[in-house]
DOFI-232769 format. One line per field, with one value per residue: residue in three letters; x, y, z of N, C-alpha, C, O in turn. Coordinates in pm, 1 decimal, padded with zeros to 6 digits. Each point is the difference from the previous one (the first is absolute). Layout:
code <- (ALA / ...)
n_X <- (X / ...)
n_Y <- (Y / ...)
n_Z <- (Z / ...)
ca_X <- (X / ...)
ca_Y <- (Y / ...)
ca_Z <- (Z / ...)
c_X <- (X / ...)
c_Y <- (Y / ...)
c_Z <- (Z / ...)
o_X <- (X / ...)
o_Y <- (Y / ...)
o_Z <- (Z / ...)
# end
This chain:
code <- (MET / PRO / GLN / VAL / LYS / THR / LEU / ILE / LEU / VAL / LEU / ILE / LEU / VAL / ALA / VAL / SER / SER / VAL / CYS / ASN / HIS / ALA / LYS / GLN / ALA / THR / GLY / ALA / TYR / SER / ALA / ASN / GLN / SER / ALA / ALA / THR / ALA / TYR / ILE / ILE / PRO / THR / THR / SER / LYS / VAL / ASP / PHE / ASN / THR / GLN / VAL / LYS / PRO / ILE / LEU / GLU / SER / ARG / CYS / THR / PRO / CYS / HIS / PHE / ALA / GLY / GLY / THR / MET / TYR / GLU / ARG / LEU / PRO / PHE / ASP / ARG / PRO / GLU / THR / ILE / LYS / LYS / LEU / GLY / THR / LYS / LEU / PHE / THR / ARG / ILE / LYS / ASP / GLU / LYS / GLU / GLN / ARG / LEU / ILE / ARG / GLN / PHE / LEU / SER / GLU)
n_X <- (-05347.8 / -00018.4 / -00138.2 / -00223.1 / -00097.5 / -00052.8 / -00187.9 / -00190.0 / -00057.7 / -00095.4 / -00209.6 / -00113.5 / -00031.3 / -00163.7 / -00229.4 / -00096.1 / -00058.5 / -00195.2 / -00198.5 / -00062.5 / -00110.9 / -00224.4 / -00138.0 / -00053.7 / -00164.9 / -00213.0 / -00046.9 / -00077.3 / -00220.6 / 00203.2 / -00118.7 / 00152.3 / -00156.3 / -00026.9 / -00064.2 / 00085.8 / 00200.4 / 00165.6 / 00044.6 / 00080.5 / -00177.8 / 00020.2 / -00028.1 / -00172.9 / -00036.0 / 00153.2 / -00098.9 / 00103.6 / 00045.2 / -00056.3 / -00148.0 / -00211.9 / -00065.2 / -00095.3 / -00125.9 / -00169.3 / -00177.2 / -00159.3 / -00158.2 / -00166.5 / -00154.3 / -00159.3 / -00046.6 / 00036.6 / 00071.8 / -00120.9 / 00174.6 / -00177.6 / 00039.3 / -00190.1 / 00138.0 / -00111.6 / 00079.0 / 00196.2 / 00171.9 / 00112.3 / -00139.7 / 00156.3 / 00074.4 / 00069.0 / -00197.9 / -00019.3 / 00103.4 / -00111.1 / -00141.5 / 00087.5 / 00064.4 / -00160.7 / -00062.7 / -00033.0 / -00205.3 / -00120.8 / 00038.9 / -00167.9 / -00165.2 / 00135.8 / 00002.7 / 00007.3 / 00070.7 / 00219.1 / 00105.5 / -00011.3 / 00141.3 / 00216.2 / 00033.9 / 00007.5 / 00198.5 / 00158.6 / -00037.2 / 00121.1)
n_Y <- (00501.9 / -00143.1 / -00164.9 / 00034.8 / -00023.0 / -00208.8 / -00104.8 / 00047.7 / -00099.4 / -00200.7 / -00022.6 / 00008.1 / -00176.6 / -00128.7 / 00035.7 / -00040.0 / -00210.3 / -00071.0 / 00059.2 / -00114.8 / -00192.7 / 00015.8 / 00000.1 / -00193.9 / -00126.8 / 00053.4 / -00085.6 / -00200.2 / 00014.3 / -00017.3 / -00156.7 / 00048.3 / -00014.0 / 00210.1 / -00205.8 / 00116.9 / -00082.9 / 00051.1 / 00174.2 / -00103.3 / 00126.7 / -00174.2 / 00089.0 / 00053.9 / 00219.5 / 00122.9 / 00110.2 / -00187.4 / 00167.4 / -00041.2 / 00134.8 / -00054.8 / -00165.5 / -00023.2 / 00149.7 / 00060.4 / -00143.9 / 00000.9 / 00154.0 / -00073.3 / -00114.7 / 00119.3 / 00123.1 / 00071.1 / -00165.5 / -00018.1 / 00133.9 / 00121.5 / -00080.9 / -00091.9 / -00083.5 / 00024.7 / 00203.0 / 00027.0 / -00082.9 / 00131.5 / 00056.2 / 00068.9 / 00100.0 / -00216.8 / 00121.2 / 00107.9 / 00191.4 / 00168.6 / 00121.5 / 00153.7 / 00198.3 / 00158.7 / -00212.2 / 00014.9 / 00095.6 / -00182.9 / 00016.0 / 00119.8 / -00120.7 / 00112.5 / 00209.4 / -00087.2 / 00152.6 / 00014.2 / -00140.5 / 00043.6 / 00156.2 / -00037.2 / -00090.6 / 00146.5 / 00105.3 / -00124.6 / 00025.2 / 00189.2)
n_Z <- (09235.9 / 00165.9 / -00061.7 / 00024.0 / 00206.1 / 00060.2 / -00080.4 / 00104.4 / 00196.4 / -00023.9 / -00052.8 / 00188.5 / 00134.9 / -00077.8 / 00026.5 / 00193.2 / 00052.7 / -00070.4 / 00103.3 / 00188.5 / -00044.4 / -00044.5 / 00183.8 / 00106.9 / -00086.0 / 00029.9 / 00192.7 / -00066.1 / 00027.5 / -00093.2 / 00106.8 / 00165.0 / 00170.4 / -00050.3 / -00074.8 / -00172.0 / -00058.7 / 00134.9 / -00127.4 / -00181.1 / -00024.7 / 00143.2 / -00200.0 / 00130.0 / 00007.5 / 00091.6 / -00151.9 / -00062.7 / 00146.2 / -00217.0 / -00101.8 / 00044.3 / -00141.4 / -00197.6 / -00116.9 / 00124.2 / -00018.6 / -00161.8 / 00032.2 / 00136.1 / -00123.0 / -00101.8 / 00177.6 / -00205.0 / 00121.2 / 00189.5 / 00038.4 / -00027.7 / -00208.5 / 00075.3 / 00149.8 / 00192.1 / 00030.7 / -00087.7 / 00120.9 / 00142.5 / -00168.6 / 00151.4 / -00180.0 / -00040.2 / 00003.1 / -00197.0 / 00032.5 / 00098.7 / -00130.9 / -00141.3 / 00085.6 / 00012.1 / 00039.9 / -00218.0 / -00005.0 / 00008.1 / -00222.1 / -00093.7 / -00092.2 / 00152.1 / -00059.9 / 00205.3 / 00149.6 / 00009.5 / 00137.6 / 00218.3 / 00075.7 / 00035.7 / 00203.7 / 00182.1 / 00033.2 / 00099.5 / 00224.2 / -00005.9)
ca_X <- (00034.3 / 00137.2 / 00096.5 / 00003.9 / 00079.4 / 00138.8 / 00050.4 / 00012.7 / 00121.7 / 00129.3 / 00000.6 / 00041.0 / 00136.0 / 00084.4 / 00009.4 / 00090.8 / 00138.7 / 00044.2 / 00026.1 / 00124.9 / 00119.4 / 00022.0 / 00063.0 / 00140.6 / 00072.0 / 00018.3 / 00083.6 / 00123.5 / 00004.6 / 00014.5 / 00118.0 / 00103.9 / -00025.9 / -00123.2 / 00004.2 / -00131.8 / -00067.5 / -00055.5 / -00101.8 / -00133.7 / -00088.6 / -00044.4 / -00148.2 / -00048.2 / -00117.3 / 00004.7 / 00094.8 / 00134.7 / 00034.5 / 00143.7 / 00081.8 / 00017.7 / 00027.0 / 00096.8 / 00114.9 / 00094.9 / 00080.9 / 00098.0 / 00094.7 / 00098.6 / 00079.1 / 00049.5 / 00070.9 / -00029.2 / 00009.0 / -00118.6 / -00078.6 / 00051.7 / 00148.3 / 00065.6 / 00056.0 / -00100.6 / -00125.2 / -00048.4 / -00050.6 / -00099.4 / -00041.9 / -00089.1 / -00096.7 / -00111.6 / -00065.8 / 00009.5 / 00125.6 / -00012.2 / -00086.7 / 00078.7 / 00101.7 / -00068.3 / 00075.9 / 00144.2 / 00053.9 / 00030.8 / 00153.3 / 00051.2 / -00096.6 / -00009.2 / -00091.3 / -00126.9 / -00113.0 / 00010.4 / -00036.0 / -00139.2 / -00059.3 / 00022.1 / -00081.1 / -00134.6 / -00000.3 / 00018.3 / -00125.7 / -00116.6)
ca_Y <- (00141.8 / 00024.0 / -00034.2 / 00105.3 / 00108.2 / -00039.9 / 00007.1 / 00141.7 / 00047.4 / -00052.7 / 00068.4 / 00141.0 / -00004.6 / -00032.9 / 00121.2 / 00106.4 / -00049.3 / 00013.7 / 00140.1 / 00036.5 / -00066.1 / 00070.7 / 00132.9 / -00024.3 / -00022.9 / 00132.2 / 00093.2 / -00074.1 / -00009.3 / -00144.2 / -00017.3 / -00066.5 / -00138.3 / -00017.9 / 00046.9 / 00040.0 / -00125.7 / -00074.6 / 00084.3 / -00015.2 / -00098.8 / -00103.0 / -00012.8 / -00141.7 / -00012.0 / 00094.5 / -00030.7 / 00058.7 / 00094.0 / -00023.3 / 00114.7 / 00054.2 / -00101.7 / -00099.7 / 00068.2 / 00052.3 / -00113.2 / -00028.7 / 00109.7 / -00015.0 / -00125.4 / -00028.9 / 00114.9 / 00064.8 / -00088.9 / -00028.1 / 00119.1 / 00077.3 / 00024.7 / -00113.6 / -00102.3 / -00099.3 / 00066.6 / -00037.2 / -00135.3 / -00024.7 / 00128.3 / -00020.9 / 00107.5 / -00035.8 / -00114.4 / -00120.5 / -00072.3 / -00058.0 / -00115.3 / -00106.7 / -00054.1 / -00067.9 / -00018.0 / 00000.8 / 00121.4 / -00023.1 / -00028.2 / 00124.3 / 00056.0 / -00108.0 / 00047.2 / -00076.1 / 00090.3 / 00037.2 / -00114.2 / -00017.7 / 00107.4 / -00041.5 / -00122.6 / 00049.0 / 00066.0 / -00095.2 / -00082.2 / 00078.8)
ca_Z <- (-00013.4 / 00043.6 / -00107.2 / -00099.9 / 00052.4 / -00003.8 / -00140.6 / -00042.6 / 00066.4 / -00070.1 / -00128.9 / 00031.3 / 00044.0 / -00119.2 / -00082.0 / 00062.2 / -00009.0 / -00148.4 / -00029.3 / 00070.2 / -00065.2 / -00129.2 / 00034.8 / 00035.6 / -00121.3 / -00065.3 / 00070.6 / 00037.0 / 00143.9 / 00042.8 / 00083.9 / -00066.3 / -00012.2 / -00065.8 / -00142.8 / -00055.2 / -00048.1 / 00102.2 / 00073.8 / -00056.2 / 00061.2 / -00089.7 / 00002.6 / -00007.6 / -00085.8 / -00120.8 / -00105.0 / 00023.8 / -00103.3 / -00035.2 / 00014.8 / 00137.3 / 00102.2 / -00047.5 / -00056.9 / 00106.7 / 00048.3 / -00110.0 / -00004.8 / 00112.5 / -00004.0 / -00130.6 / -00062.1 / -00125.2 / -00109.2 / -00074.5 / -00022.2 / -00114.2 / 00008.4 / 00060.7 / -00092.7 / -00032.3 / -00036.9 / -00139.1 / 00003.1 / 00107.0 / 00063.4 / 00112.9 / 00014.2 / -00077.6 / 00063.9 / -00075.3 / 00029.7 / 00135.1 / -00014.5 / -00076.3 / 00090.4 / 00115.3 / 00130.0 / -00021.8 / 00056.7 / 00139.9 / 00023.0 / 00053.5 / 00096.9 / 00105.7 / 00105.9 / -00008.6 / -00026.7 / -00134.6 / -00080.4 / 00007.1 / -00086.5 / -00140.5 / -00033.4 / -00022.4 / -00133.8 / -00102.6 / -00006.8 / -00047.4)
c_X <- (00142.9 / 00101.5 / 00008.3 / 00084.0 / 00151.9 / 00057.6 / 00018.9 / 00124.8 / 00126.5 / 00014.6 / 00049.1 / 00148.0 / 00092.9 / 00015.2 / 00088.9 / 00144.4 / 00056.5 / 00032.5 / 00130.8 / 00122.3 / 00033.5 / 00061.7 / 00145.2 / 00086.8 / 00026.4 / 00090.9 / 00137.2 / 00009.5 / -00001.9 / 00122.2 / 00099.0 / -00017.2 / -00128.8 / 00013.2 / -00141.2 / -00070.8 / -00066.7 / -00104.9 / -00132.5 / -00083.5 / -00043.1 / -00144.0 / -00042.4 / -00120.7 / 00005.7 / 00109.9 / 00134.5 / 00035.9 / 00153.4 / 00080.1 / 00025.2 / 00045.9 / 00115.4 / 00128.8 / 00094.5 / 00091.0 / 00110.7 / 00108.6 / 00100.8 / 00091.0 / 00080.4 / 00059.4 / 00152.4 / -00015.8 / -00128.5 / -00089.7 / 00067.3 / 00146.5 / 00081.3 / 00046.7 / -00103.6 / -00129.2 / -00055.7 / -00065.0 / -00110.7 / -00026.1 / -00099.5 / -00097.0 / -00127.4 / -00064.7 / 00009.2 / 00131.3 / -00006.0 / -00092.2 / 00075.7 / 00097.2 / -00057.4 / 00089.7 / 00153.4 / 00062.3 / 00049.6 / 00141.5 / 00058.4 / -00088.7 / -00035.1 / -00107.0 / -00136.0 / -00116.3 / 00010.0 / -00027.7 / -00148.0 / -00078.4 / 00019.2 / -00077.4 / -00141.8 / -00016.4 / -00004.8 / -00130.6 / -00121.8 / -00012.7)
c_Y <- (00027.5 / -00036.7 / 00106.1 / 00118.5 / -00033.1 / 00013.9 / 00151.2 / 00053.6 / -00045.6 / 00072.4 / 00148.6 / -00005.4 / -00033.0 / 00124.4 / 00105.3 / -00039.7 / 00016.8 / 00144.2 / 00044.2 / -00046.2 / 00078.7 / 00140.2 / -00012.8 / -00019.2 / 00132.5 / 00092.0 / -00061.5 / -00017.1 / -00151.0 / -00013.5 / -00079.2 / -00146.1 / -00027.8 / 00056.5 / 00023.9 / -00134.8 / -00071.6 / 00081.6 / -00017.7 / -00101.7 / -00093.1 / -00016.1 / -00146.2 / -00013.0 / 00086.6 / -00043.8 / 00073.5 / 00090.5 / -00012.9 / 00124.1 / 00047.7 / -00112.8 / -00089.0 / 00068.8 / 00058.8 / -00113.6 / -00029.2 / 00112.5 / -00007.5 / -00116.1 / -00012.5 / 00116.7 / -00003.9 / -00100.4 / -00011.7 / 00122.6 / 00087.3 / 00035.1 / -00117.2 / -00101.9 / -00108.7 / 00059.5 / -00047.7 / -00136.6 / -00024.3 / 00132.9 / -00022.4 / 00111.2 / -00028.1 / -00124.3 / -00129.9 / -00076.0 / -00074.2 / -00119.0 / -00121.0 / -00070.3 / -00084.2 / -00000.8 / -00010.2 / 00129.7 / -00021.1 / -00039.4 / 00127.3 / 00062.3 / -00110.5 / 00038.2 / -00064.3 / 00091.3 / 00046.9 / -00107.4 / -00028.2 / 00104.0 / -00036.7 / -00114.9 / 00033.3 / 00070.1 / -00101.8 / -00077.7 / 00076.0 / -00008.8)
c_Z <- (00052.1 / -00116.3 / -00102.7 / 00053.8 / -00000.9 / -00139.9 / -00039.3 / 00068.3 / -00064.5 / -00129.0 / 00018.7 / 00033.8 / -00122.6 / -00088.9 / 00062.9 / -00006.0 / -00144.5 / -00030.4 / 00067.1 / -00071.4 / -00127.1 / 00030.2 / 00040.6 / -00124.3 / -00071.2 / 00065.1 / 00032.3 / 00145.5 / 00047.1 / 00093.4 / -00075.9 / -00024.9 / -00082.8 / -00140.8 / -00045.2 / -00042.7 / 00117.3 / 00083.0 / -00054.4 / 00070.4 / -00102.7 / 00009.9 / -00006.0 / -00090.5 / -00117.7 / -00099.8 / 00027.5 / -00122.7 / -00027.7 / 00026.3 / 00143.4 / 00102.5 / -00046.2 / -00050.0 / 00103.5 / 00055.3 / -00094.3 / -00012.1 / 00114.3 / -00007.7 / -00139.6 / -00077.9 / 00024.2 / -00124.7 / -00084.7 / -00017.1 / -00102.3 / 00022.2 / 00051.0 / -00101.5 / -00044.4 / -00045.2 / -00138.5 / 00007.3 / 00100.4 / 00075.6 / 00113.0 / 00028.1 / -00079.3 / 00065.8 / -00074.0 / 00015.3 / 00124.9 / -00008.3 / -00067.9 / 00091.7 / 00112.5 / 00118.8 / -00019.7 / 00059.4 / 00144.2 / 00029.8 / 00063.7 / 00111.9 / 00099.4 / 00101.5 / -00024.1 / -00043.5 / -00142.2 / -00096.3 / -00001.9 / -00088.0 / -00148.6 / -00037.5 / -00028.4 / -00128.6 / -00109.8 / -00018.2 / -00051.6 / -00154.5)
o_X <- (00067.8 / 00104.1 / 00107.3 / 00079.1 / 00083.6 / 00109.2 / 00098.3 / 00079.0 / 00095.6 / 00112.2 / 00073.3 / 00076.0 / 00112.8 / 00108.5 / 00081.9 / 00086.5 / 00114.5 / 00103.2 / 00081.3 / 00100.7 / 00116.7 / 00085.3 / 00083.3 / 00111.3 / 00112.4 / 00061.6 / 00091.0 / 00111.8 / -00095.3 / 00101.8 / -00028.6 / 00064.6 / -00038.4 / 00034.5 / -00096.3 / -00121.9 / -00108.8 / -00061.4 / -00096.5 / 00052.6 / -00028.1 / -00047.6 / 00065.0 / -00032.2 / -00074.1 / 00091.7 / 00002.7 / -00007.0 / 00084.4 / 00106.3 / 00109.4 / 00049.2 / 00092.5 / 00110.4 / 00121.4 / 00117.3 / 00117.0 / 00117.8 / 00117.9 / 00110.5 / 00106.5 / 00044.9 / 00042.6 / -00041.5 / 00005.9 / -00119.6 / 00117.2 / 00039.7 / 00122.1 / -00048.2 / 00012.6 / -00091.8 / -00118.5 / -00109.0 / -00096.6 / 00054.7 / -00113.4 / -00074.3 / -00084.5 / 00063.3 / 00013.0 / 00001.9 / 00050.4 / 00028.1 / -00011.8 / 00009.4 / 00051.4 / 00066.1 / 00075.1 / 00120.2 / 00077.6 / 00038.5 / 00101.7 / 00043.0 / -00074.3 / -00045.3 / -00057.9 / -00079.0 / -00104.4 / -00061.2 / -00054.8 / -00096.2 / -00096.4 / -00049.4 / -00062.0 / -00099.7 / -00078.0 / -00034.8 / -00106.5 / -00091.2)
o_Y <- (00082.5 / 00063.9 / 00027.7 / 00058.5 / 00085.7 / 00053.6 / 00035.4 / 00069.2 / 00076.2 / 00042.2 / 00052.6 / 00082.5 / 00048.4 / 00033.7 / 00061.1 / 00083.2 / 00040.2 / 00031.8 / 00070.5 / 00070.3 / 00024.4 / 00053.2 / 00084.3 / 00051.7 / 00026.8 / 00081.3 / 00070.2 / -00014.4 / -00048.5 / 00067.7 / -00054.6 / -00055.4 / -00116.6 / 00116.2 / -00045.0 / -00012.9 / -00054.4 / -00052.6 / 00042.3 / -00103.6 / 00042.3 / -00050.3 / -00082.9 / -00111.5 / -00025.2 / -00072.3 / 00116.4 / -00042.6 / 00013.9 / -00012.3 / 00044.3 / 00033.5 / -00024.3 / -00042.1 / -00006.1 / 00021.4 / -00012.0 / -00029.6 / 00031.0 / 00004.5 / -00061.6 / -00013.4 / -00036.3 / 00043.9 / 00003.8 / -00014.7 / -00024.9 / 00051.1 / -00003.5 / -00000.4 / -00054.8 / -00074.8 / -00031.7 / -00017.4 / -00071.3 / 00025.3 / -00041.3 / -00004.4 / 00088.4 / -00102.8 / -00105.1 / -00122.7 / -00112.2 / -00105.2 / -00116.0 / -00122.7 / -00105.2 / 00099.5 / -00011.1 / 00006.3 / 00080.2 / -00023.1 / -00005.3 / 00078.8 / -00093.9 / -00089.2 / 00015.8 / -00035.6 / 00012.6 / 00022.5 / -00032.4 / -00033.8 / 00003.3 / -00006.7 / -00051.6 / -00019.8 / 00016.9 / -00042.5 / -00059.0 / 00059.1)
o_Z <- (-00061.3 / -00015.2 / -00053.7 / -00074.0 / -00028.7 / -00019.5 / -00065.2 / -00064.3 / -00014.6 / -00028.1 / -00083.7 / -00050.8 / -00009.6 / -00047.4 / -00068.8 / -00027.3 / -00020.5 / -00059.2 / -00059.8 / -00008.3 / -00030.6 / -00071.1 / -00033.0 / -00008.9 / -00042.5 / -00069.0 / 00044.1 / 00049.4 / 00061.0 / -00014.2 / -00106.5 / -00088.9 / -00008.1 / -00021.3 / 00062.1 / 00011.2 / -00018.8 / 00092.8 / 00063.8 / 00040.8 / -00112.2 / 00101.8 / -00063.7 / -00040.9 / -00095.0 / 00038.8 / 00040.1 / -00115.3 / 00088.6 / 00060.7 / 00034.9 / 00107.8 / 00077.6 / 00034.4 / -00019.6 / 00030.3 / 00036.3 / -00020.1 / -00017.5 / 00054.2 / -00004.4 / -00113.8 / 00109.6 / -00107.2 / -00122.9 / -00025.2 / -00028.4 / 00104.7 / -00015.1 / -00113.2 / -00109.5 / -00033.7 / -00009.8 / -00054.6 / -00027.1 / 00107.4 / -00024.4 / 00098.1 / -00014.2 / 00024.4 / 00062.7 / -00009.7 / 00006.3 / 00057.4 / 00039.4 / -00002.9 / 00038.0 / 00029.7 / 00096.8 / 00025.7 / 00051.9 / 00114.6 / 00069.2 / 00084.2 / -00028.3 / 00071.7 / -00107.5 / -00087.3 / -00064.1 / -00104.4 / -00105.3 / -00069.0 / -00076.4 / -00112.6 / -00093.0 / -00069.5 / -00093.7 / -00110.1 / -00018.1 / -00057.9)
# end
């Protein structure tokens, strides 16, 4: 029974933290050393959502070139999950943060 209580507590903390991070992103309430991409919690059991978890990382690292209007958008649009699945870990030439890499690896493995 203590394990169930611990699991419930962890899930509540993850949910609250996620809500807080989304609120911070919506209001722009990030410190100078914290980006929206690194503020996301990396789930261990749930499916990674491209639009809310992976795309913000790519926007912070790969804009403007790989997003609408950028010089590489026509060949490699990073706002499309299929492009990221095709590239795989080749993205890591620009994404060095271990947490961000782990999240993208999890997305690629789904």
